[in-house]
C-alpha positions in Angstrom: 32.2 25.4 -8.3 30.7 24.8 -11.7 27.4 23.2 -12.7 29.0 20.1 -14.2 30.5 19.1 -10.9 27.0 18.7 -9.4 25.3 17.2 -12.5 25.6 13.5 -11.8 24.6 13.8 -8.1 27.8 12.3 -6.8 28.7 15.3 -4.7 25.3 15.4 -3.1 25.4 11.6 -2.3 28.9 12.1 -0.8 27.7 15.0 1.4 24.6 13.1 2.5 26.7 10.2 3.6 29.2 12.5 5.3 26.3 14.1 7.2 25.0 10.8 8.4 28.4 9.8 9.7 29.2 13.2 11.2 26.0 15.1 12.2 27.4 18.5 12.6 26.3 22.1 11.7 29.1 22.2 9.0 28.1 18.9 7.4 24.4 19.9 7.3 25.3 23.3 5.9 27.3 21.6 3.1 24.3 19.5 2.2 22.0 22.5 2.1 24.5 24.6 0.0 24.9 21.7 -2.4 21.1 21.2 -2.7 20.7 24.9 -3.4 22.7 24.4 -6.6 21.7 20.9 -7.5 19.3 19.2 -9.9 17.3 16.4 -8.5 14.9 13.7 -9.8 11.3 14.1 -8.9 9.1 10.9 -9.2 5.8 11.8 -10.9 2.7 10.3 -12.3 0.9 11.6 -15.4 -2.3 13.5 -14.5 -4.8 13.3 -17.3 -8.6 13.1 -17.4 -10.0 9.7 -18.5 -11.9 11.2 -21.5 -8.8 13.0 -22.7 -6.7 9.9 -22.3 -9.2 7.9 -24.4 -9.1 10.6 -27.1 -5.3 10.4 -27.2 -5.2 6.6 -27.2 -7.7 6.4 -30.1 -6.1 9.1 -32.2 -4.2 8.2 -35.4 -0.9 9.6 -36.6 -1.5 13.1 -37.9 -4.7 13.7 -35.9 -4.9 16.9 -33.9 -6.2 16.1 -30.5 -7.9 18.8 -28.4 -8.0 17.9 -24.7 -10.7 19.3 -22.5 -8.7 19.4 -19.2 -5.2 20.2 -18.1 -2.6 17.5 -18.5 0.3 17.6 -16.0 2.6 15.7 -13.8 1.8 15.0 -10.1 4.6 14.3 -7.8 4.6 11.2 -5.6 4.0 11.9 -1.9 5.4 9.5 0.7 3.9 9.0 4.1 6.2 8.5 7.1 4.9 5.4 8.8 6.0 6.6 12.3 4.8 10.2 12.2 2.2 10.0 9.4 3.9 13.1 7.8 3.5 13.5 4.1 6.8 14.2 2.4 7.8 15.2 -1.1 10.5 12.8 -2.3 13.4 13.7 -4.6 16.5 11.8 -5.6 20.1 12.9 -6.0 20.6 10.3 -8.8 18.9 7.2 -10.4 21.1 4.9 -8.4 19.3 6.0 -5.2 15.9 4.8 -6.5 15.0 1.2 -5.7 13.8 -0.8 -8.7 10.5 -1.8 -7.0 9.7 1.9 -6.4 11.1 3.4 -9.5 9.2 1.4 -12.1 5.9 3.1 -11.0 7.0 6.7 -12.0 8.4 9.0 -14.6 11.1 11.4 -13.4 11.4 15.1 -13.9 15.0 16.4 -13.6 14.5 19.7 -11.8 16.6 22.4 -10.1 16.1 22.0 -6.4 15.0 25.6 -5.9 12.1 24.9 -8.5 11.2 21.8 -6.5 10.9 24.0 -3.4 8.5 26.3 -5.2 6.4 23.2 -6.3 6.4 21.9 -2.8 4.8 25.1 -1.5 1.7 24.3 -3.6 0.9 21.3 -1.3 -0.5 22.5 2.0 -0.8 19.0 3.4 2.9 18.1 2.8 5.3 18.9 5.6 8.7 18.6 3.9 11.0 17.4 1.2 12.9 14.2 1.7 16.1 13.6 -0.4 17.0 10.0 -1.2 14.2 8.5 1.0 15.2 4.9 0.6 19.0 5.2 1.1 20.8 7.9 3.1 17.9 10.3 3.5 17.8 13.9 4.5 14.5 15.7 5.4 13.9 19.4 5.0 11.1 21.1 6.9 9.3 24.2 5.5 11.6 26.6 7.4 14.8 24.9 6.1 13.3 24.9 2.5 12.8 28.6 2.7 16.4 29.0 4.1 17.8 27.0 1.1 15.9 29.2 -1.4 17.4 32.3 0.1 21.0 31.0 -0.1 23.1 32.6 -2.8 24.1 30.4 -5.7 27.7 29.2 -5.6 27.7 28.1 -9.2 30.1 30.3 -11.1 27.7 31.0 -14.0 24.9 32.0 -11.7 26.8 33.6 -8.7 27.0 37.0 -10.3 23.3 37.0 -11.0 22.0 36.0 -7.5 
């Protein structure tokens, strides 16, 4: 398999649908192996201190702005209404993001293994949910670790894993 095959998310969407129609070990394994090699979209909000934001807003072209605090991206965290679990959402492609949700965030395109590392920074989050508003797939911490340990099946990376 090559990287371009997974780039648009179509393979992941297909495998997620197949899993929901045929919940088997093989179909779950196919989703996990695909995720290991996929890039996903992570909904995020800009994290910036109010004073730093004011400095940036009031700056003029050519000004050098020195911020006092760290600027970064904070991922959205969803809460499962039934279980009250906090989940880290990711999307296989833009088409899986509802308009009424999507307009509130910027999106980072990240390799899923990097998302797994980021997830581990949040002790109060119990898993990662792929495509939460369509055909969703939830990974617990144990499954996330399993995915990270899978060897890459991407031709350009397989020899380096």
